N, C-alpha and C positions, 0 to 999 in steps of 0.2 A: 084874151080873157080866159082861155083854157089854162094858160100858164098860172095865172093867179088862182083860179079855181082848183087846179091841181095842187098848188102849195097849201091852200087852206085845207083841202081834203087830206093831204099828207100829215099836216099838223094834227087834225082830228084823229087820224088813224094812230099816230104816235101817242096821243093822249089816251085813247081807248086801250092801246096795248099796255101802257104803264098802269092805268087804272085796273085793267084785268089782272096784271101780275100782282098788284097789291091785294086784290080780292082773293086770288088764288093762294097767296102767301098767308093771308089772314085766315082763310078757311082751312088751310093745311095746319096752321098752328092750333086752331080751335079743335080740329079733329084729333091731332096728336095729344093735346091736353086732355081731351075727353077720353081717349083710349088709355091714357095713363091714370087719370084721376078716378074715373068711374069704377074700375075694378078695385082700386084701393079703398074708395069710399064704401063700396058694397062689402068688402071684407071687414072693414073697421066697424061697420054698423051691425053686420050679421053675427060676427064672432069676435067680440071685444077682447076676450082673454087671449085667444090665439093670435090676434093681430098685435096685441101688446108684447107678447112673448117673441113673436117673429121680428118685430121692429127692434126690440132690445137685443136679440141675437145678431141681427144684421149690423146694428150699431157697434156692438162689442167686437164683432168680426172686423169691421172697418177700422176701429181703433187699434186692434191687434195688428192688422196688416200695415197700417201707417206707421206704428211704432217699430215694427220689425223692419220695415223698409228703411226707416230713418237710422236704426241701429246698424244695419248692414252698410248703408252709405257712409255712416260715420266711421265704421271700421275700415272700409276700403279707402277712405280719403287719406291723403298724406298728412301726417301729424307734425305739427310745429313743436319742436322740442323745447322752445322757450315758454310755451304755455303749459300750465299744470294740467294733469289729467282730471277729468270729472269722474268722481266716484259714484257709487250707488246712492249715497246719502243726498248728493245734489240732485240726482234724478228723482228720488223719492220726494224731496222737497218741491221740485218742479211740478210733479203730479199733484201734490197736496195744494200747491198754490193755484193751479188751474181748477181743482175741485172746489176750493174755497171761493174762487172768483165766480164760478157758476152758481154756487149755492147762495152767495151773498147778493148777486144780481137778482136771483129769484126772490129772496127774502125782501130785498128793497122794493122790487116791483110789486110784490104782494102787499106790503105795508102801504105803499103809495097808492095803489089801486083802491084799497079799502079805506083810504083817507085817514090813516092812523099816523098823523104827522109827528106827534110827540114821541111815540116809541120808535119811529123810523129814524130820527136824527141820531140817537145813541147807537142804534144798530149799525147805521152806515159808518159812524165814526169808529166803532169797534172793529168793523169789518176792514176798513181802510188801514187801521193800525195793525191788525193781524196780518194783512197782506204785506205791509211794509216790513214787519218783523220776520216773516217767512222769507221775504226777498233778501234781507240782510243775512239770514241763516243760510240761504242758498249760495250766497257769494262767499261765505266763509270757507267751505271746502275747496273752492277754486284757488284761494289765495295761499293755501298751504304748500 
């Protein structure tokens, strides 16, 4: 009987250990989230202008760091002589395409949220046509 009781007790101990680990992980995640989110929330609500400027500066710095890293990696990578070089026009058109993508998504979301269906359809069609036109223009410098 003690063998069966010992097995049952071992099962309950294992279950309690796993449940305890889940509770500790959940509490740790909540504490870490609170430690990150609460100061950001306090900064955003107490000083809106400074928060906006600092977030924009951090975003611009991250974009600059990522684009610099990509340029350095592309420069160090072995070049295939069969493929034409991408010039600054192609890079400018790529940046323009991403900017138009973000602005178009924002405009479409704004129109759809406000339930302006009639103006939303031509805006979406013009936006898709413009993105396609820029995509064709971006491929043109590559084919030269």
